[in-house]
N, C-alpha and C positions, 0 to 999 in steps of 0.2 A: 396445488403448491407452488410457492414462491422460494425458489433454491437460492439458497446465500453461500459461498466457500468465503471466509474471512482469515488470510493471516496474519499472525501476531495478533492472534486474538484474547490472548490471555493477560493483557493489560491496555493501559494507554487507549489508544484512540482506537482502536483494534477492538477491545473491548467493549469500550461505550459502543461501537455500534453495533455488536452481535446485540448487546442489552437493547438499544433501540430497535433493532429488527425482528428481536424474538415480541417485542410487544406489540406488534401487529398481528392481524391473523394470518392464519395461512400462509405462514413462513418458516423453514427449515433451515437452520445455520448450523456447518461445518465449517468448524475454528483448526486450523492450522497454528500449531505451537508447539514449543519443547512441553508444557508443562499446562495441565485445564485448571482450571478457574471459575467457569459457570458450572450452573449444574440448571436446566429447565430443560421438560419435556421433550423437545423440539430442538435441543443444540445438541448436537454430535463433535467430538472432539478426534483428532486424526494425530497424534502426536509425531513431530517433524521438528527437526533442528536444518533450519535453511541454507547454514554455513555450510552443510555435510552433501556435497549433489551428488553422490550415489547412491544418499538412502534418497534425498527427493525422487532422484529418476526411478530409482524402486519402487516407492509409494503413489505413484502416481495415480493408477490404476484404482487407489482407495479413493483418489479425490474426485476423479470424476465419473462414480459408475451412471448408468442409465438413467433417466430420470424420466420416463414416458410419460408422467404425471403434472408434468414441470410447466406450470402459468408462465414463470420466467426463470432465467439462470444467469448470477452475478458472480462475476468473480472479483474479489477485491485482494490488490496486493496491496497491503498495509503494512506488514513487518518492514520492519530497515533498521540500519544502523550507519551512528556517524564513527565509529570505530575509534582506534587512538587517536588522538587530536596530537599532531605534531605538524613538523614541516617536512616537504619532498625532499630526501638527502637526508635525515634523519632519524627513519625510522625502518623496522624489519620489514622485507618484501612481502612477507606473511601479511601484514595488515591490508594491503593491498589485494592481492585475495580472498582476503575476509570480509572485506567490506562490499566489493563488485560480486560476490556469488550469493549474498543475501541482496545487496538491493541492484543486481540488475539479473544476473545469468538464471537461479531461481524464477523470480518473475518470471523471465523471457520463458522457460520451462512451462510454468502455468500455465502463463496464456496462451503459448502455441497448443497444450492438447487440450485446454477450455475449447477455444475455437474449433479444434479437429473434432473433439467427441459430441459436440454440441450440433455441428454446423446442419443437421440435416432435419434440426429442430426449427419446426416455422412458430417459435414463439421470443418474445422479448430477450436479448443475449446482451449485455454488459460486459465488459472489464475495467472497472476500475481500480488506476496506477497512483499508489499517492506517490507523490514528488515532495518536490521544495522549493522554496526560492534562492537555494543553494545551484539549484542547476542552472539560474540563469544571469550569477556573476559569482567571481571569485573572493571565497572568504579563505584567508589563512590561517593554515593547520586543518582545513577541513576539503587536502586535494582529492581525496578517495570518494570522498560523500557528495561534493563537487558534480564529479565526473561522472558518479556511478547515476546521479540522480537525473542530470541531461542525458544521459545517454536510452534510462529510462522514459524521459520526454519523448527521443527522436524513434525510439523502438513503438510508441503509442501513436503516434502519427504516423510510422509507415505503415503500419496492422492497418490504422483507420484508411489510411489507401487503398491497400490492397481488397480488402475489405469493399470500398465502394465500386472499388474495378469487378470485383466477384461478382457486385451484386447479391451480398449475403449478409446485410441488413444487420449485423452486430454494430455493436456502439462501442466503440474504446476512445476513453479519457483519461488524461494523467492531469492530476487534481494536486495544488499546491493548499494547504490545507489552514497553513496561517501558524503563527507560534504557540504551541499547543504545551499547556503543562503537563508534561509526562515524564516517563521517566529521563527518557533522550536529554531533555533540559538541565535535569539535576547533575548529571554528570557534565553539561556543557561549563555548567555554572561552576565546575573543581580543575576548567582546563588552569593551567598556567600561560599568565599571560607573557609573557616569552615563545608560546605555541601557538595563540592566539591572542591576535592584538585587540578584538569586540569583547572579552573577556568581562571587562567594569561594564558595556553595556548589556550584554546579555543578565547578567548579577540585578541591574538594576530595573529590568524589565518584570524579574521575580519578586522584589522588592517592592515593585510601582503596584502590582496588582493587575500587570500588563498582559499577560500569558491568558489565552484564548484556553476557555474550559471544554474539554473533550465531549463530554454530556450535549454541550450545544453545539460543538461543529458536527458532530454526530448525527443531532438531529437536522442539522441541515444538510448532511448529504442526504440523507435518510426520504428528504422529503424533494429532494432533486431525481434520486431512481427513480421514483415511483411517477414522475412527469415523462411523458412520450419527448425522446428529443427531438431536438430542435436544431433542424437543418445548417443553419448560420452558426452554430454553437464550434467555437475552436476548440481543437483537441486538447490540447496545456489551457488548463484553466486554473485560476484565482478559487479561493472560497466566497470571496466577494461576489464572484459571478453569479454564485449557484441561486 
């Protein structure tokens, strides 16, 4: 059995990934999110709010049970939040705690536990962290989002470097999936131009049908996941690299 753990599996790219993977034979998906929206005999749901770090810590053992029959194991840290769009110095401090907990702290704990729990298995093991182009450039109004995704990229690079040094063989990647038609994009389109100078641009992307389809992106990721790792491949990838 090929096991996949996907955070944020109730909607958007996470749900599309779960559906795409479940369409393949011999796959099992464990979805981690607040609400269950998928019904399938090979789908298991773990209700969890990733902004509640104490709850994450207390439920890790449920997410990474022993998998003696595994042919491969994959963790996809897909869940992410942009948070309240606004300028630094004009926001409550709680905003930063919320965004960093969901985008960095919870994925770090999940990745750490995944690598620890399955380090002794001689099967392909992959961690795919869903990043953003905002990790690589400053976007006004998105300070916490940009910084948290940049941190996720670096965490991925360090983890892969460590895996290489230990010779443990796990593949760690951070993927920029492009601008996808999701609820996050809908939220972004409601932003005030005084808090987000690119508001008109993102509204135009939607109006001109330039947002990527989540199912199409999920299909590309699924195809990449089933290919053997490429030694020369960068840790931080863009969807066009797959």
